[in-house]
N, C-alpha and C positions, 0 to 999 in steps of 0.2 A: 171893762171896768177899770177906772182909775184908782190907783192904790192910795189909801190914806195912811198906811203904815207899812213897814217892811214885812215881808212874808218869806219864810225859809222852808223849803222842802228838804228835809234831812234824808238824803238818798242813801239807803243801806245797800251796798253792792249785792247783786243777785237776789233782790227782793222786789222785782217787778218795777224798778225805778224808771226805766226807759219809757215804758208805757205811761206811767203816772206823769212824768215830766211833760210828755206830749199833751196829755189831757189838761194839766194845770195851765200850760202855756196858752191854751185856747180860751181860758177864762179871763185873761188880762190883755192889755194893750201890748203889742210887740215891744214898744219902746220902754216898757216898764220891766222888762226881763234883763237882769244883769248878765253880761256876757259870760258864758260858761267857761270859755278858755282862760279867763282871769281867775277862776276858782279852783283850777286843777291842783295847785300846789298848796292847798290848805292855808290861804292867807288869813290874817287877822282882819276882822271887820274894820277896825280903826284905820287900816292902811288903804282901804279901797276908796274912800271919799265919794260915795254915790251922790248924785246930784239931787235925788229926791227919793221917797219911798220906792222900793223895788222888790221884785221877786228874785230870790237866790235859790238855785237848784244845783246841788252837787253833793259830793261826799263830805259834807260839813258836819261838825259836831255841835253839841248843845252850847258850848262856850261861844261859838259864833252866833247862835240864836240869841243868847243873853246879851251879848255886846251890841247886837243890832236892835235890841228891844223889839223883837219880831214876833208875830204870830207864826205858828209852825205846824207842819204836818210830818208824819212819819208812817211808813208802811213797813211792818216787820214780817218775818217769815219763820216758819218752824225751823229751829236751829239746825237739825240734822239735814232737812231738805235743802236748806240754803247752802250748806257745805257740799252736799252731793252735786248741786247745780254749779257751784263755784269750781269744783274740781273738773267736772265735765267741760265747763266753758273754758277753763285754762288749757285743756288739751285740744279743744275744737272750737276756737273763737269764731271761725268763719270769717266774714268780712267785717265783723264788728270790732270796736276798740277793746282790746283785752283788759281785764281788771289787773292782771299780773303779767308782766312782760314774758313773752314766749321764751326768751333766752333764759329765764329763771325757772319756768314751770314746765315747759314742753318736754314730753317724754318721761316724766316722772310717774312711777307707779303710785297707787293709792297710798301705800305705806311710806314711800319716799316723800310724797307730797305732804302728808299730814305729820310726818316726823321731821320735816325739814326745819333747819334753824335759820333760814333766810328771813330777814326782817320783812320783806315785801309779802312773803307768804304768811308769816306769823300774824301780821297786823290784820290780815283778812280772815284768819281762821280762829284766832284765840279770843273767844267771847267778844267778837267784833261788834255785834249789835249793842251789847252792854256798854262797851267803851265809847261808842259813838254817841249814844244817848246820854251817857253820864257826862261826857266832856268833849272828846275829840277822836278822830279817826286815825291819824298818822302814827307811824312807828315812833317818830321823834317825840311826839306829844306824850305817848305812853311812857317812854323812857324817862322823861322829865317828871311825870307824875309819880312814878315808882321810886325814883331817886328822892323825891320829896316826902316819901313815907306812905304813899297810897297803898291800900291793900285791896284785894278783890272783893272782900266783904263790903268795904266802904264804897267802892266803885259800883257794885251791884245795887246797894241801897240808894246811892245817888241817882242812878239811872231810873229806878222805879219812882223816886220822887219827881224827877224831871219829866217823866212820861205823863204825869198828871197835869203838867203845864201846857201840853200840846193841845192845840185847838182841834186837830183831827188825828186820831190814831186808828190804824187798821192793820190787818194781817193779809198776807197774800192769799190765804185760804178763803177769804171773803172779799175778793176784789170788787164785786158790784156794790157791797155795802160801803167800802172805802170811797169809791167814786161818787156815790150818792152823797156821802158826808162832805166831800170836797166841793161838789156842786152846790150843796146847800149853804156852805160857808160863803160862797160867792153870790148867793141868791139866785142861782141858775137852776130852778126846779124842773126845767124842761130839757136839761142837758142830754145830749146823745152820748150814752155811756159806751165805752169800748167793749167789745165782746171777746177780746183775746189779749194775751200778754205778748208784747214784742220781745225780741232778743232772747228767745228761749234757747237753752243749751241743747246742743245736738249730741247724739250718741250718749244719752244720759246713763250714768252709773246708777244701778239700783241697789238699795240697801239689802234686799234679800239675797243678792248675788255675792255679797262681801263675806270674807272670812271673819272669824271672831277677832283675830288680831287687827284687821282693818277696822272693824266696828269699834273696837276699844280705842284705837288711835284717834278716830273721829270724835267719839264721845268725850274723850279727854279735853278736846278743844272747846267744848261748849258747856263745860261743867257749871259755869255761872250764868248761863243764858235762860234757864228754865223759869225762874221766878219772874223775870222781866217779860218773857213771852206770855206767861199766864196773865200778867197785868195788862198786857196789850190786848189779849183776847177779851178780858173783862171790860176794858174801856171801849172796845170796838163793838161790843155786843149791842143789838138793838134795844 
């Protein structure tokens, strides 16, 4: 399929994005996919100067979507499950590219990880889905927004409004439904849907095995995620 406008997949870390990117990439011409290596450092769309409409897939935020005047997809995940997966992955990334540098996260206990004040950890655990869909993903981006008077109530409300502008919204808990919606967007009604999620965390930490102190530390990190997640479930429902 040749693209007539920009498309952005807003890849939320540890929400099935690696599998989704592989699937979306198969729906378009290879030359229409913007190089991922040029997106790793959260560039502004205006600085990229793409030659034509393209597909952008990375840890981008809604400000990038708006600047690109793009159609957009997002896959969200149950907030607690995403954090458990993120922590497990940070400790056992295997051969995959880690979301958080091992020098920062490796060897930390659950409490040490979720109570850490390191910016690279905090930007991945503090209402991260809400921030990304409201505006942006990076720690620097959040710092600037907060300095300019943003509050979490406003960020949360903005994220819910923005979610309504996405062409495809899904949750990891219903991957087949999300894949079908993406395939339908591209007019590919006979798409071969993946049957598994790639890049799954190994040695997964389980909620039922955590102490009350550990659970409290995790829940604090996603206090502003629930309304957005409920909105995503509603929008993704058949």
